N, CA, C and O atoms as a DFTB+ gen file, in Angstrom:
528 C
 N C O
     1  1     -22.037    -193.855     -47.126
     2  2     -21.065    -193.032     -46.437
     3  2     -20.753    -193.683     -45.096
     4  3     -21.668    -194.040     -44.354
     5  1     -19.470    -193.840     -44.778
     6  2     -19.094    -194.462     -43.516
     7  2     -19.332    -193.503     -42.361
     8  3     -19.471    -192.297     -42.562
     9  1     -19.379    -194.050     -41.144
    10  2     -19.593    -193.183     -39.980
    11  2     -18.447    -192.203     -39.818
    12  3     -18.655    -191.076     -39.366
    13  1     -17.239    -192.614     -40.179
    14  2     -16.094    -191.708     -40.101
    15  2     -16.268    -190.524     -41.049
    16  3     -15.961    -189.389     -40.686
    17  1     -16.759    -190.783     -42.266
    18  2     -16.991    -189.694     -43.222
    19  2     -18.095    -188.770     -42.728
    20  3     -18.008    -187.555     -42.905
    21  1     -19.135    -189.330     -42.109
    22  2     -20.205    -188.498     -41.572
    23  2     -19.679    -187.593     -40.461
    24  3     -20.066    -186.427     -40.375
    25  1     -18.801    -188.123     -39.610
    26  2     -18.229    -187.323     -38.525
    27  2     -17.518    -186.105     -39.114
    28  3     -17.714    -184.977     -38.660
    29  1     -16.699    -186.346     -40.120
    30  2     -15.932    -185.243     -40.693
    31  2     -16.811    -184.288     -41.482
    32  3     -16.494    -183.105     -41.596
    33  1     -17.904    -184.786     -42.022
    34  2     -18.817    -183.918     -42.751
    35  2     -19.606    -183.030     -41.786
    36  3     -19.821    -181.851     -42.068
    37  1     -20.036    -183.583     -40.659
    38  2     -20.901    -182.864     -39.730
    39  2     -20.139    -181.983     -38.746
    40  3     -20.669    -180.971     -38.288
    41  1     -18.915    -182.349     -38.419
    42  2     -18.157    -181.570     -37.449
    43  2     -16.696    -181.957     -37.545
    44  3     -16.338    -182.939     -38.196
    45  1     -15.873    -181.188     -36.900
    46  2     -14.459    -181.517     -36.776
    47  2     -14.052    -181.158     -35.360
    48  3     -14.729    -180.365     -34.706
    49  1     -12.960    -181.725     -34.879
    50  2     -12.504    -181.353     -33.540
    51  2     -12.252    -179.843     -33.408
    52  3     -12.629    -179.238     -32.404
    53  1     -11.622    -179.242     -34.409
    54  2     -11.366    -177.790     -34.337
    55  2     -12.666    -177.002     -34.330
    56  3     -12.790    -176.011     -33.610
    57  1     -13.628    -177.435     -35.124
    58  2     -14.926    -176.742     -35.148
    59  2     -15.625    -176.897     -33.809
    60  3     -16.291    -175.968     -33.353
    61  1     -15.487    -178.051     -33.169
    62  2     -16.078    -178.252     -31.846
    63  2     -15.499    -177.266     -30.847
    64  3     -16.234    -176.700     -30.038
    65  1     -14.189    -177.054     -30.893
    66  2     -13.550    -176.088     -29.989
    67  2     -14.030    -174.674     -30.298
    68  3     -14.288    -173.890     -29.384
    69  1     -14.150    -174.348     -31.569
    70  2     -14.664    -173.030     -31.961
    71  2     -16.108    -172.849     -31.484
    72  3     -16.471    -171.792     -30.967
    73  1     -16.926    -173.887     -31.661
    74  2     -18.306    -173.828     -31.172
    75  2     -18.344    -173.665     -29.653
    76  3     -19.166    -172.918     -29.122
    77  1     -17.451    -174.367     -28.962
    78  2     -17.364    -174.232     -27.507
    79  2     -17.166    -172.769     -27.112
    80  3     -17.835    -172.270     -26.207
    81  1     -16.256    -172.094     -27.787
    82  2     -15.980    -170.698     -27.438
    83  2     -17.205    -169.825     -27.703
    84  3     -17.482    -168.907     -26.931
    85  1     -17.932    -170.092     -28.766
    86  2     -19.162    -169.339     -29.043
    87  2     -20.197    -169.567     -27.937
    88  3     -20.829    -168.621     -27.466
    89  1     -20.361    -170.821     -27.530
    90  2     -21.303    -171.136     -26.443
    91  2     -20.854    -170.496     -25.132
    92  3     -21.675    -170.013     -24.352
    93  1     -19.535    -170.497     -24.897
    94  2     -18.989    -169.893     -23.684
    95  2     -19.301    -168.398     -23.651
    96  3     -19.743    -167.872     -22.630
    97  1     -19.069    -167.725     -24.762
    98  2     -19.328    -166.282     -24.817
    99  2     -20.801    -165.959     -24.634
   100  3     -21.146    -164.890     -24.130
   101  1     -21.664    -166.868     -25.037
   102  2     -23.101    -166.687     -24.862
   103  2     -23.593    -167.203     -23.510
   104  3     -24.777    -167.095     -23.190
   105  1     -22.676    -167.764     -22.720
   106  2     -23.039    -168.392     -21.441
   107  2     -24.208    -169.359     -21.646
   108  3     -25.117    -169.441     -20.820
   109  1     -24.163    -170.074     -22.744
   110  2     -25.210    -171.025     -23.120
   111  2     -24.925    -172.366     -22.444
   112  3     -24.272    -173.240     -23.015
   113  1     -25.425    -172.508     -21.223
   114  2     -25.085    -173.661     -20.404
   115  2     -25.549    -174.976     -21.026
   116  3     -24.830    -175.973     -20.960
   117  1     -26.720    -174.993     -21.619
   118  2     -27.220    -176.229     -22.235
   119  2     -26.301    -176.668     -23.376
   120  3     -25.938    -177.841     -23.467
   121  1     -25.929    -175.739     -24.236
   122  2     -25.041    -176.073     -25.355
   123  2     -23.651    -176.452     -24.864
   124  3     -23.025    -177.356     -25.417
   125  1     -23.164    -175.772     -23.836
   126  2     -21.859    -176.128     -23.276
   127  2     -21.874    -177.559     -22.746
   128  3     -20.951    -178.331     -23.003
   129  1     -22.916    -177.906     -22.013
   130  2     -23.002    -179.263     -21.480
   131  2     -23.072    -180.290     -22.602
   132  3     -22.519    -181.381     -22.465
   133  1     -23.738    -179.970     -23.707
   134  2     -23.831    -180.927     -24.807
   135  2     -22.541    -180.979     -25.632
   136  3     -22.323    -181.944     -26.365
   137  1     -21.689    -179.964     -25.527
   138  2     -20.400    -179.946     -26.225
   139  2     -19.378    -180.835     -25.518
   140  3     -18.419    -181.301     -26.134
   141  1     -19.586    -181.062     -24.242
   142  2     -18.659    -181.856     -23.438
   143  2     -19.195    -183.261     -23.212
   144  3     -20.402    -183.469     -23.095
   145  1     -18.274    -184.226     -23.152
   146  2     -18.620    -185.581     -22.773
   147  2     -18.786    -185.602     -21.254
   148  3     -18.257    -184.740     -20.551
   149  1     -19.513    -186.577     -20.765
   150  2     -19.756    -186.675     -19.323
   151  2     -19.239    -188.001     -18.796
   152  3     -19.535    -189.051     -19.367
   153  1     -18.470    -187.967     -17.714
   154  2     -17.950    -186.784     -17.033
   155  2     -16.821    -186.145     -17.841
   156  3     -16.286    -186.748     -18.772
   157  1     -16.472    -184.923     -17.470
   158  2     -15.372    -184.223     -18.126
   159  2     -14.281    -183.951     -17.101
   160  3     -14.540    -183.844     -15.902
   161  1     -13.064    -183.845     -17.597
   162  2     -11.894    -183.710     -16.740
   163  2     -11.204    -182.386     -17.052
   164  3     -11.034    -182.017     -18.214
   165  1     -10.813    -181.684     -16.004
   166  2     -10.057    -180.438     -16.139
   167  2      -8.731    -180.599     -15.423
   168  3      -8.690    -180.940     -14.241
   169  1      -7.647    -180.353     -16.142
   170  2      -6.312    -180.358     -15.549
   171  2      -5.787    -178.941     -15.717
   172  3      -5.383    -178.531     -16.805
   173  1      -5.802    -178.204     -14.613
   174  2      -5.409    -176.796     -14.622
   175  2      -4.315    -176.603     -13.594
   176  3      -4.481    -176.920     -12.417
   177  1      -3.183    -176.072     -14.063
   178  2      -2.072    -175.782     -13.158
   179  2      -1.692    -177.031     -12.349
   180  3      -1.435    -176.949     -11.149
   181  1      -1.662    -178.189     -13.029
   182  2      -1.306    -179.492     -12.454
   183  2      -2.291    -180.004     -11.414
   184  3      -1.943    -180.893     -10.636
   185  1      -3.502    -179.476     -11.376
   186  2      -4.551    -179.974     -10.485
   187  2      -5.650    -180.575     -11.346
   188  3      -6.104    -179.960     -12.311
   189  1      -6.075    -181.788     -10.988
   190  2      -7.076    -182.506     -11.764
   191  2      -8.408    -182.513     -11.044
   192  3      -8.482    -182.837      -9.859
   193  1      -9.469    -182.154     -11.767
   194  2     -10.827    -182.210     -11.240
   195  2     -11.729    -182.881     -12.269
   196  3     -11.581    -182.687     -13.475
   197  1     -12.669    -183.679     -11.757
   198  2     -13.638    -184.355     -12.615
   199  2     -15.017    -183.782     -12.296
   200  3     -15.398    -183.658     -11.132
   201  1     -15.756    -183.434     -13.350
   202  2     -17.089    -182.859     -13.192
   203  2     -18.086    -183.677     -14.000
   204  3     -17.767    -184.154     -15.089
   205  1     -19.275    -183.834     -13.476
   206  2     -20.319    -184.574     -14.180
   207  2     -20.718    -183.859     -15.465
   208  3     -20.998    -184.499     -16.478
   209  1     -20.743    -182.529     -15.419
   210  2     -21.055    -181.743     -16.609
   211  2     -20.247    -180.451     -16.567
   212  3     -19.778    -180.028     -15.510
   213  1     -20.094    -179.835     -17.733
   214  2     -19.244    -178.652     -17.850
   215  2     -19.670    -177.539     -16.897
   216  3     -18.823    -176.907     -16.267
   217  1     -20.954    -177.300     -16.789
   218  2     -21.418    -176.175     -15.984
   219  2     -21.173    -176.366     -14.491
   220  3     -21.333    -175.421     -13.718
   221  1     -20.789    -177.571     -14.069
   222  2     -20.356    -177.756     -12.681
   223  2     -18.978    -177.138     -12.451
   224  3     -18.591    -176.891     -11.308
   225  1     -18.240    -176.889     -13.527
   226  2     -16.872    -176.392     -13.425
   227  2     -16.763    -174.872     -13.511
   228  3     -15.781    -174.297     -13.041
   229  1     -17.755    -174.219     -14.103
   230  2     -17.628    -172.794     -14.396
   231  2     -18.753    -171.996     -13.741
   232  3     -19.875    -172.479     -13.588
   233  1     -18.422    -170.752     -13.355
   234  2     -19.426    -169.821     -12.842
   235  2     -19.311    -168.526     -13.641
   236  3     -18.367    -167.755     -13.463
   237  1     -20.273    -168.300     -14.512
   238  2     -20.246    -167.081     -15.323
   239  2     -20.428    -165.833     -14.467
   240  3     -19.865    -164.784     -14.783
   241  1     -21.200    -165.925     -13.392
   242  2     -21.354    -164.772     -12.494
   243  2     -20.011    -164.373     -11.901
   244  3     -19.686    -163.187     -11.847
   245  1     -19.229    -165.348     -11.457
   246  2     -17.907    -165.045     -10.892
   247  2     -16.967    -164.482     -11.943
   248  3     -16.219    -163.542     -11.672
   249  1     -17.001    -165.048     -13.135
   250  2     -16.141    -164.533     -14.202
   251  2     -16.488    -163.081     -14.521
   252  3     -15.597    -162.251     -14.707
   253  1     -17.782    -162.777     -14.583
   254  2     -18.202    -161.389     -14.863
   255  2     -17.771    -160.451     -13.736
   256  3     -17.344    -159.326     -13.994
   257  1     -17.882    -160.911     -12.487
   258  2     -17.444    -160.087     -11.350
   259  2     -15.954    -159.781     -11.430
   260  3     -15.499    -158.749     -10.937
   261  1     -15.195    -160.683     -12.053
   262  2     -13.756    -160.475     -12.212
   263  2     -13.407    -159.716     -13.485
   264  3     -12.233    -159.602     -13.839
   265  1     -14.431    -159.191     -14.185
   266  2     -14.193    -158.334     -15.337
   267  2     -14.378    -158.979     -16.688
   268  3     -14.330    -158.287     -17.705
   269  1     -14.593    -160.302     -16.737
   270  2     -14.741    -160.983     -18.018
   271  2     -16.022    -160.568     -18.725
   272  3     -17.086    -160.468     -18.113
   273  1     -15.898    -160.326     -20.032
   274  2     -17.063    -160.050     -20.866
   275  2     -17.173    -161.062     -22.009
   276  3     -18.265    -161.523     -22.340
   277  1     -16.031    -161.398     -22.603
   278  2     -16.017    -162.372     -23.695
   279  2     -14.606    -162.929     -23.865
   280  3     -13.641    -162.386     -23.327
   281  1     -14.504    -164.011     -24.617
   282  2     -13.218    -164.641     -24.920
   283  2     -13.073    -164.780     -26.420
   284  3     -14.059    -164.790     -27.157
   285  1     -11.827    -164.887     -26.865
   286  2     -11.563    -165.037     -28.294
   287  2     -10.398    -165.999     -28.493
   288  3      -9.387    -165.918     -27.795
   289  1     -10.548    -166.907     -29.450
   290  2      -9.455    -167.805     -29.807
   291  2      -8.443    -167.016     -30.623
   292  3      -8.794    -166.357     -31.601
   293  1      -7.175    -167.093     -30.205
   294  2      -6.096    -166.416     -30.928
   295  2      -5.502    -167.322     -32.008
   296  3      -5.313    -166.907     -33.152
   297  1      -5.214    -168.556     -31.625
   298  2      -4.682    -169.541     -32.557
   299  2      -5.313    -170.892     -32.240
   300  3      -5.714    -171.153     -31.105
   301  1      -5.393    -171.745     -33.254
   302  2      -5.931    -173.088     -33.055
   303  2      -5.181    -174.028     -33.993
   304  3      -4.961    -173.723     -35.165
   305  1      -4.791    -175.187     -33.443
   306  2      -4.019    -176.148     -34.229
   307  2      -4.434    -177.574     -33.876
   308  3      -4.284    -177.995     -32.729
   309  1      -4.950    -178.315     -34.841
   310  2      -5.226    -179.732     -34.596
   311  2      -3.900    -180.466     -34.425
   312  3      -2.989    -180.303     -35.236
   313  1      -3.790    -181.275     -33.368
   314  2      -2.556    -182.008     -33.099
   315  2      -2.643    -183.470     -33.520
   316  3      -1.655    -184.070     -33.944
   317  1      -3.846    -184.035     -33.394
   318  2      -4.017    -185.453     -33.669
   319  2      -5.487    -185.740     -33.902
   320  3      -6.358    -185.117     -33.295
   321  1      -5.755    -186.698     -34.795
   322  2      -7.141    -187.128     -34.991
   323  2      -7.160    -188.526     -35.577
   324  3      -6.476    -188.804     -36.562
   325  1      -7.948    -189.409     -34.967
   326  2      -8.286    -190.684     -35.573
   327  2      -9.803    -190.822     -35.502
   328  3     -10.487    -189.822     -35.287
   329  1     -10.349    -192.010     -35.673
   330  2     -11.808    -192.176     -35.699
   331  2     -12.463    -191.909     -34.351
   332  3     -13.634    -191.533     -34.299
   333  1     -11.717    -192.098     -33.249
   334  2     -12.321    -192.031     -31.918
   335  2     -11.826    -190.897     -31.039
   336  3     -12.539    -190.474     -30.129
   337  1     -10.623    -190.395     -31.287
   338  2     -10.052    -189.366     -30.423
   339  2      -9.368    -188.290     -31.250
   340  3      -8.990    -188.509     -32.400
   341  1      -9.220    -187.138     -30.643
   342  2      -8.514    -186.037     -31.288
   343  2      -7.973    -185.109     -30.210
   344  3      -8.476    -185.073     -29.087
   345  1      -6.941    -184.361     -30.574
   346  2      -6.407    -183.328     -29.688
   347  2      -6.275    -182.037     -30.480
   348  3      -5.804    -182.021     -31.617
   349  1      -6.711    -180.949     -29.837
   350  2      -6.642    -179.627     -30.448
   351  2      -5.973    -178.696     -29.448
   352  3      -6.391    -178.598     -28.295
   353  1      -4.941    -178.023     -29.901
   354  2      -4.242    -177.037     -29.069
   355  2      -4.669    -175.651     -29.528
   356  3      -4.803    -175.396     -30.725
   357  1      -4.879    -174.765     -28.573
   358  2      -5.274    -173.414     -28.948
   359  2      -4.854    -172.418     -27.872
   360  3      -4.567    -172.781     -26.731
   361  1      -4.829    -171.175     -28.269
   362  2      -4.564    -170.057     -27.379
   363  2      -5.806    -169.181     -27.404
   364  3      -6.404    -168.964     -28.458
   365  1      -6.189    -168.683     -26.239
   366  2      -7.343    -167.787     -26.205
   367  2      -7.097    -166.668     -25.210
   368  3      -6.270    -166.780     -24.306
   369  1      -7.831    -165.596     -25.400
   370  2      -7.744    -164.444     -24.502
   371  2      -9.120    -164.142     -23.945
   372  3     -10.142    -164.373     -24.591
   373  1      -9.119    -163.618     -22.725
   374  2     -10.346    -163.100     -22.120
   375  2     -10.270    -161.585     -22.151
   376  3      -9.205    -160.992     -21.978
   377  1     -11.454    -160.956     -22.381
   378  2     -11.511    -159.513     -22.518
   379  2     -12.593    -158.916     -21.622
   380  3     -13.563    -159.583     -21.259
   381  1     -12.403    -157.647     -21.276
   382  2     -13.425    -156.881     -20.571
   383  2     -14.418    -156.340     -21.590
   384  3     -14.218    -156.478     -22.797
   385  1     -15.486    -155.726     -21.099
   386  2     -16.468    -155.127     -22.019
   387  2     -15.868    -153.980     -22.821
   388  3     -16.408    -153.601     -23.860
   389  1     -14.734    -153.415     -22.337
   390  2     -14.040    -152.337     -23.044
   391  2     -12.951    -152.861     -23.974
   392  3     -12.102    -152.100     -24.439
   393  1     -12.982    -154.170     -24.242
   394  2     -12.039    -154.830     -25.150
   395  2     -10.600    -154.832     -24.637
   396  3      -9.664    -154.912     -25.433
   397  1     -10.413    -154.746     -23.328
   398  2      -9.075    -154.854     -22.737
   399  2      -8.804    -156.318     -22.420
   400  3      -9.606    -156.979     -21.760
   401  1      -7.677    -156.814     -22.892
   402  2      -7.309    -158.201     -22.625
   403  2      -6.933    -158.357     -21.155
   404  3      -6.069    -157.639     -20.650
   405  1      -7.587    -159.299     -20.468
   406  2      -7.289    -159.516     -19.052
   407  2      -6.522    -160.819     -18.810
   408  3      -5.951    -161.012     -17.737
   409  1      -6.508    -161.705     -19.798
   410  2      -5.680    -162.911     -19.684
   411  2      -5.492    -163.533     -21.051
   412  3      -6.295    -163.348     -21.965
   413  1      -4.403    -164.276     -21.159
   414  2      -4.097    -165.050     -22.372
   415  2      -3.672    -166.426     -21.886
   416  3      -2.814    -166.551     -21.012
   417  1      -4.277    -167.451     -22.457
   418  2      -4.081    -168.800     -21.954
   419  2      -3.864    -169.775     -23.098
   420  3      -4.489    -169.663     -24.153
   421  1      -2.961    -170.743     -22.879
   422  2      -2.760    -171.848     -23.805
   423  2      -3.476    -173.060     -23.247
   424  3      -3.399    -173.342     -22.051
   425  1      -4.177    -173.781     -24.120
   426  2      -4.949    -174.935     -23.683
   427  2      -4.885    -176.040     -24.732
   428  3      -4.571    -175.801     -25.898
   429  1      -5.188    -177.241     -24.288
   430  2      -5.331    -178.384     -25.188
   431  2      -6.596    -179.119     -24.788
   432  3      -6.834    -179.363     -23.605
   433  1      -7.408    -179.471     -25.776
   434  2      -8.602    -180.269     -25.527
   435  2      -8.410    -181.654     -26.127
   436  3      -7.993    -181.794     -27.277
   437  1      -8.720    -182.671     -25.337
   438  2      -8.816    -184.036     -25.822
   439  2     -10.284    -184.277     -26.115
   440  3     -11.132    -184.104     -25.240
   441  1     -10.588    -184.672     -27.338
   442  2     -11.967    -184.898     -27.752
   443  2     -12.192    -186.376     -28.050
   444  3     -11.276    -187.098     -28.445
   445  1     -13.434    -186.803     -27.850
   446  2     -13.836    -188.169     -28.181
   447  2     -15.016    -188.092     -29.141
   448  3     -15.814    -187.155     -29.101
   449  1     -15.104    -189.090     -29.995
   450  2     -16.199    -189.131     -30.953
   451  2     -17.348    -189.926     -30.345
   452  3     -17.177    -191.082     -29.958
   453  1     -18.508    -189.305     -30.265
   454  2     -19.721    -189.945     -29.749
   455  2     -20.771    -189.884     -30.846
   456  3     -21.251    -188.807     -31.202
   457  1     -21.121    -191.041     -31.376
   458  2     -22.069    -191.051     -32.488
   459  2     -21.446    -190.400     -33.689
   460  3     -20.452    -190.896     -34.221
   461  1     -22.005    -189.306     -34.124
   462  2     -21.435    -188.606     -35.277
   463  2     -20.951    -187.206     -34.917
   464  3     -20.889    -186.331     -35.780
   465  1     -20.606    -186.988     -33.641
   466  2     -20.071    -185.664     -33.301
   467  2     -18.949    -185.780     -32.275
   468  3     -18.859    -186.740     -31.509
   469  1     -18.113    -184.771     -32.297
   470  2     -16.978    -184.694     -31.381
   471  2     -17.417    -184.020     -30.096
   472  3     -18.167    -183.044     -30.116
   473  1     -16.939    -184.555     -28.968
   474  2     -17.222    -183.981     -27.650
   475  2     -15.897    -183.782     -26.927
   476  3     -14.980    -184.593     -27.053
   477  1     -15.808    -182.703     -26.174
   478  2     -14.606    -182.426     -25.394
   479  2     -14.656    -183.293     -24.138
   480  3     -15.653    -183.291     -23.416
   481  1     -13.586    -184.029     -23.882
   482  2     -13.517    -184.926     -22.733
   483  2     -12.578    -184.380     -21.657
   484  3     -12.912    -184.377     -20.472
   485  1     -11.398    -183.916     -22.085
   486  2     -10.389    -183.443     -21.136
   487  2      -9.905    -182.068     -21.574
   488  3      -9.628    -181.833     -22.750
   489  1      -9.809    -181.168     -20.604
   490  2      -9.279    -179.824     -20.824
   491  2      -7.958    -179.719     -20.084
   492  3      -7.912    -179.889     -18.866
   493  1      -6.888    -179.443     -20.809
   494  2      -5.580    -179.200     -20.218
   495  2      -5.313    -177.702     -20.330
   496  3      -5.237    -177.168     -21.437
   497  1      -5.173    -177.031     -19.210
   498  2      -4.834    -175.607     -19.205
   499  2      -3.381    -175.502     -18.779
   500  3      -3.003    -175.992     -17.715
   501  1      -2.576    -174.869     -19.601
   502  2      -1.156    -174.732     -19.346
   503  2      -0.923    -173.449     -18.545
   504  3      -0.760    -172.368     -19.110
   505  1      -0.910    -173.593     -17.231
   506  2      -0.778    -172.445     -16.346
   507  2      -2.023    -172.283     -15.509
   508  3      -2.820    -173.213     -15.386
   509  1      -2.194    -171.122     -14.940
   510  2      -3.333    -170.843     -14.039
   511  2      -4.475    -170.190     -14.806
   512  3      -4.262    -169.324     -15.655
   513  1      -5.691    -170.624     -14.489
   514  2      -6.894    -170.030     -15.075
   515  2      -8.041    -170.237     -14.104
   516  3      -8.235    -171.337     -13.587
   517  1      -8.798    -169.182     -13.856
   518  2      -9.954    -169.326     -12.981
   519  2     -11.200    -169.581     -13.816
   520  3     -11.386    -168.987     -14.878
   521  1     -12.036    -170.462     -13.325
   522  2     -13.316    -170.760     -13.958
   523  2     -14.467    -170.345     -13.068
   524  3     -15.627    -170.396     -13.477
   525  1     -14.156    -169.942     -11.876
   526  2     -15.182    -169.570     -10.895
   527  2     -14.832    -168.252     -10.257
   528  3     -15.571    -167.764      -9.402
């Protein structure tokens, strides 16, 4: 089995994004950091920031103070994939503990293949989104 076949058997870019959202909802910092390549890049509202690891970019305490309880992917669409890179576009919503939607955001993740798994390298947020 080629390394490319193993990559597709073990994970996919879309599955990586789905796993990311599960880790995010669990505030699982170790898993989030392992889901992202290092360093990772965030382009939000035309501002670019580079972080050594994902958890340098996000504060779950701040998100909770602003009413966040969990997030859900609304739509997901693979845009491109080759052996080394992929792009996945998706829409997600943030919700309060009472299931009230507090934001809806469109995003694109650029992923890179490391070994036999996909890692998120660049996050493009289309519009404004707070992570802290």
